[in-house]
Residue, then its C-alpha position, 0 to 999 in steps of 0.5 A: x618654332x624657330x624664331x628665324x623661320x618666323x622672322x623670315x616668313x613675316x618679312x616676306x609677307x610685309x614686303x609683298x603686302x606693302x608692294x601690293x598696298x601701294x598699287x594705285x589704279x593705273x591707265x596702262x599696264x604691261x603683263x609678262x610671264x614673271x617666271x620668264x620664257x625659255x629661249x626657244x619658246x614663243x614669247x609675248x607680252x600684253x599691254x592693258x590700257x583704258x585709252x587707245x594707244x595711237x602711235x605708241x611703240x614698245x621697246x625690249x630692253x636688257x637689265x642695263x636699260x639698253x634697247x634690244x629690239x623695238x616691238x610692234x603693238x598689235x591691237x587685239x579684238x577682245x578685251x577684259x574689263x576694266x581695260x578697254x584696249x589690249x595690245x600684244x607684243x611678240x618677241x619670240x625671235x629673242x633667244x639670248x639668255x638674260x634679264x629683260x623688261x618692256x617699256x612703252x616709248x612715249x608713256x615710259x610705262x615699264x613691265x616687271x623684269x623677266x628672264x629669257x632662258x631655261x627655267x630654274x629647277x622649280x620642280x624640286x620646289x613642288x616636290x618640297x611642297x608635296x613633302x610638307x603635306x605628309x600625314x603620319x610624320x610631317x617633316x615641316x613640323x617634325x611632329x607625328x600626326x593622325x596616328x589613329x587613322x582609322x576606323x573602317x566604314x561600308x567595308x567587308x568588316x563591321x563598321x568601326x573596325x580598326x585598320x591601318x590607314x596612317x601615312x599618305x598626304x593631306x589634300x590641301x589646307x585641310x587634313x583629309x586624305x583621298x585616294x582620288x587625288x593621292x593616286x594621281x599625285x604619286x603617278x605624276x611624281x613617278x612619270x616625271x622622274x621617268x621623263x628626266x631622272x637626272x633632274x632630281x637631287x637627293x637631299x632628304x632621307x625617307x622621313x623627309x628630313x635633311x640628309x640623302x639616302x641614295x634615292x632622289x627626293x622625288x622618289x622618296x615622295x613617290x614611295x610615301x604615296x605608294x606605301x599609303x596606297x598599299x595600306x588602302x589595299x590590305x587584301x585582294x578584294x579590299x580598297x579604301x578610298x578616303x580618310x576623314x570628311x568635311x567634319x575636319x573643317x574646324x578652322x586652321x590647326x596644325x596636323x598634330x593638333x587636329x581638333x576634329x571630332x568624329x565621335x571618338x574625341x578630338x584628335x582621335x580616330x577618323x573614318x576610313x571609307x571603303x570603296x563599295x561602288x555605291x553612293x556613300x555619305x552619313x548625312x544630307x550630301x551623298x556621293x554618286x557612284x557606279x563602280x570603283x574602276x576609276x580608283x582601282x584603275x588609277x591606283x593600279x597604274x600608279x603601282x605599276x609605275x612604282x614597279x617600273x621605277x623601283x625595280x632599278x634601285x638596289x634594296x627596293x626589289x621586294x617593294x617593287x614586286x609588292x607594288x606589282x602584285x597589288x597593281x594586278x589585284x586592283x586592276x582585276x577589282x576594277x574590271x569586276x566593278x566598272x564605274x566610278x566612286x566619288x569623294x564623300x562629304x558630310x555637311x557641305x555640298x562640296x566633294x570630288x565629283x569624278x565621273x569617268x573611269x575608262x581612262x584609268x583602266x586604259x592607263x592601268x592596262x597599258x602600264x601592266x603591259x609594259x611590265x608583263x608583255x601579256x597581250x590581254x593587257x594591250x587588248x584591254x587598253x585598246x578596249x578602254x581607249x575606245x570607250x573613253x575616246x576624246x571625252x574630256x573636260x576639254x570638250x566641254x564649256x563647263x564642268x563640275x568640281x573634279x568631273x572627268x578627273x584626272x585632267x589629262x588622259x594619261x591612259x592615251x599617252x601610256x597606250x601610245x608608248x606601247x601601241x602599234x602605229x594604228x594605236x599611236x595615230x588614234x591616241x594622237x588624234x584624241x589629244x589633238x581633238x581636245x587641244x583644238x577645242x581648247x584652241x577655239x576658246x583660247x582665240x576668244x580672249x586676249x590671254x590666249x587661254x582656253x581652260x575653264x574657270x571652274x573650281x581649281x581652274x589652275x589645275x586645268x591650265x596646267x593640264x592643257x600645258x602638259x597635254x600640249x607637251x605630250x602631244x609634241x613628244x608623241x608627234x614631233x610637231x610644235x603645233x601647240x607650243x604657243x598654246x602650251x606657253x600661253x597657259x604657262x604664261x597665265x600661271x606665271x603672271x601674264x594674267x589680269x592680276x600680274x601675279x604668279x599662281x605658285x607660292x614663292x615662284x618666281x622669287x622676285x615677283x608677285x605670287x600668292x602669300x596670304x594663302x588658305x593654309x595652316x602653316x601660313x596662318x598659324x606659323x607665318x611660314x610661307x611654303x614655296x612650290x604650291x599651285x593655288x586653286x586659281x580664278x573662278x567665274x564670278x557666277x561661281x565665286x559669288x555663290x561659294x559658301x563662307x567666303x568673306x575677305x579678311x582685308x580689302x582686295x588688293x586686286x580690286x582695280x584689276x578684277x575683270x567682271x566675269x572672273x575673280x582671284x583673291x590673295x586672301x586666306x579666307x578665300x578657300x576657293x581661289x587661294x588654297x594650295x592643293x596637293x594634286x594641283x601642284x603635282x599637275x605641274x611637275x612634268x611641264x616644269x621639268x620639261x621647261x627646265x630642260x629646255 
């Protein structure tokens, strides 16, 4: 390990730890979006107080301390403990770019500084984080790992038959690999590039090492994911969906030093699970399954997107056609086995519990129609859209882990892109119904957020912001801009803890440091650009297995009773960076960078 990396990581940790350690319990605090506010977006701040602020007034000041505008404090009806009074300040009218802060006139309480103006290119940092999740060759460690992936189970061949499932991405702080999440991650990379191709740089090569290769880095990463999906589909009737299981969880280890033993010795062969459409599992905790259309459909959509993007790059035409051929085959597999396949666990009750599939088949059919113009795909997309309609986690007051995944129905968006006016209206109506349900919940709390505080709640907050952004594209209406920004505000520090939920972002403010990630725990290297799991309802957090904090909670004086967030490496439930959660942010960050 290079000493400079260690020193830099240790310095970041010490500065942020000490800044948190000196926090004392306060009577009044101000919350702002630490990442700032795009100029033409809604802008708000909150005052949290344990006493009523009669006659108090707020002032928006620039970085030189000059008064820019007096702000009215509007008391809100709802309040989250430990603060009994919440006041909202709106300064949407201010659009001049620059650094600002809010100050209370009487008490002189100040907010953290923030910027007004276009967001930096944080989407590039997210892509960089995803790159550090690579399996096979990891550009952060510059080591090869998991070269024996793997041995097939439940498949067309005898159990323990050797297949090639090398490559892909590690899922989070662990080293499992899932088609469930990787397919969505690759798709978001491709869709984000399609949205704003000029926003992405070429600074690394295909291995993820410094040096351009005439392909934007976001596409290097997308191809890494596409290559793995192709490996999991080695024949017309074959699809594998998971490499390894929770026997992986043997403490923190670097990928090339994996100590997990699946029966063939440590750091050796790992199981590769075939998508059968039936429940799977080797021990007590078996998955549920009714088919494979979620995996086959989403993978087909992703591969069709791969064709759309890579056919435009010289030297990648053969690869593009390979993607398209596999997309057609996987789509047909999905039609033959409609239903869902979930993730597998071995020794714990935690798995990805996806239980929808029509949205994925709609997505695949729409993307295939874009390329082929075959009417049957358009008819199929309409059929699957009619099956799923507005059904989403957004319609629910709670949900299981990864139930109704992915968290935005991208099939509706893809059908809107290709459909006739009647199709477009239906897709808009479905999105609007979802967002209205979110809005109802959002109006019941002072932060204006309506996502669920289940495991990986930050993914849901990002999904709301993304769906609101897509709704605006689909309609031209700014009806949900405030809802979009309220969820981005939440993720970027306008929350009870005054902490961003992205590692290293924004650079000048509080963000997750002591994360559940081996690069941090072993190498003391902070990796910028990852979204952590996020706050949990206390009723869930209290019942998570094996959580015992490594040090006193620095946010103890700020914790609401009903939800919890911990910046502690031992809390895998709220503070673990995730592959697909980070990818969930790509489109909205790119949009806000553009604005």
